[in-house]
Steps between C-alpha positions, in 0.01 A plus 500: 500500500581572132848307542314212667247472219768532231690209686180299504450567125853398412483172701728595798475210751468731810252739320197375710706586820589842362128570444404397853767721645378785297153461637582477858362847589267533194131568577246223427360649177854519355579145596180381340598669161853378509377133585299516182802623294705227662237227413476627145876497450527140661220348299553707186130604492538879438204602298163622606594598858526880467744734322790438735491126452431545129814710478694190604390303211794567275673161469749628265635785736726453781405583866696833520271646247181441698614665823741790560844392641828655569676700762293561816379839608282757339589767258438847630386665173515850656877462577774607260717204422833654565740516782420878558138426614483547891307183552726291262508138607568169322134422566401762256691314234313175562285449199274213427536306186139507374353230267517721201856613591604140549370399161669791335833397648456135427406574123804733463727245668395225254543744209850602616615140543386419146650806345842438646483151381403588147679847449802463730720782615289790371235434765762531777635808679835620351725333750336173468566460117792301346518229758360217285198281487585301822490831689175602336351159581589539867348852505181365357482242774508798748219664302299185511554459879336840566202396264480181704481699826185670359363171390523358842330801672826663622647855471785490218778548761845505333751242638796627310632797303394352179144462621517867613576601151236275353235630736591852423452422124171333568370794713601749230334304211178447700491869587538587132232253387254614756552881481571547125304226333191530694364168347503228755499129416191301584699326773544845676154640432332193649660575831369716781612853494663681788604847602853358539527369143821566304679699783840406346699781662398389833569136411851602410545630843343200691661225296855638521737575780765664283543601129879413444390268222387801286858539402446244234262723319780758461713534189778244448860626591423637851645299777248349738508291819412188284766562238732208613259214425167518330405176663489651841151608396381145566639468854214443725426764773528387869160648552246409365586131504435257205146443374328216680402299178 
């Protein structure tokens, strides 16, 4: 339902169909409340209809920040997140990207993009330095693509090794900001809190299938699987496919 409402907020053509499908087995009271939300989104008349609809009245904030989205499945908070746990399963790694987490990631992605553009190589991992401005501009495009995912109510799913590196940096900076600074921007404080806010370690598990890209964060001089051509970083993965926009 959250995904369907996000789609409606971001103008997806098939969003009304998604909402209807999500409500097929829903009880009548739930359908009634969702119908009110859909009407508010459709008409733009958010205010004065209760706290849930009031929460939608944030015209400057994208849909992903109003409803939790991300990998499906619940997080078993009683489980240890390591392969030695007897009940270890991929589902335990599924972690929702809550509104506050999404805004933290979006903000850090925007900052990272600007800093690379203004400060150059010093903002990049060691192995990505010294390849010139055209390379940095291409890397910035990959950072912006991840930010764009969030703007469109989607999980920031990397589509190439460069995006894996960029997302790792975004996650690290967002984690530093939320755990060390302790002072959240108004755009974050204005969003509904969740027990799953800022679970960055779980997000690292659920958003990545492997960590080969982390070799680029090691010292220069060691041979890596990408040593032959730095531009292999931008080769798209066969899965997932290209963004549909």
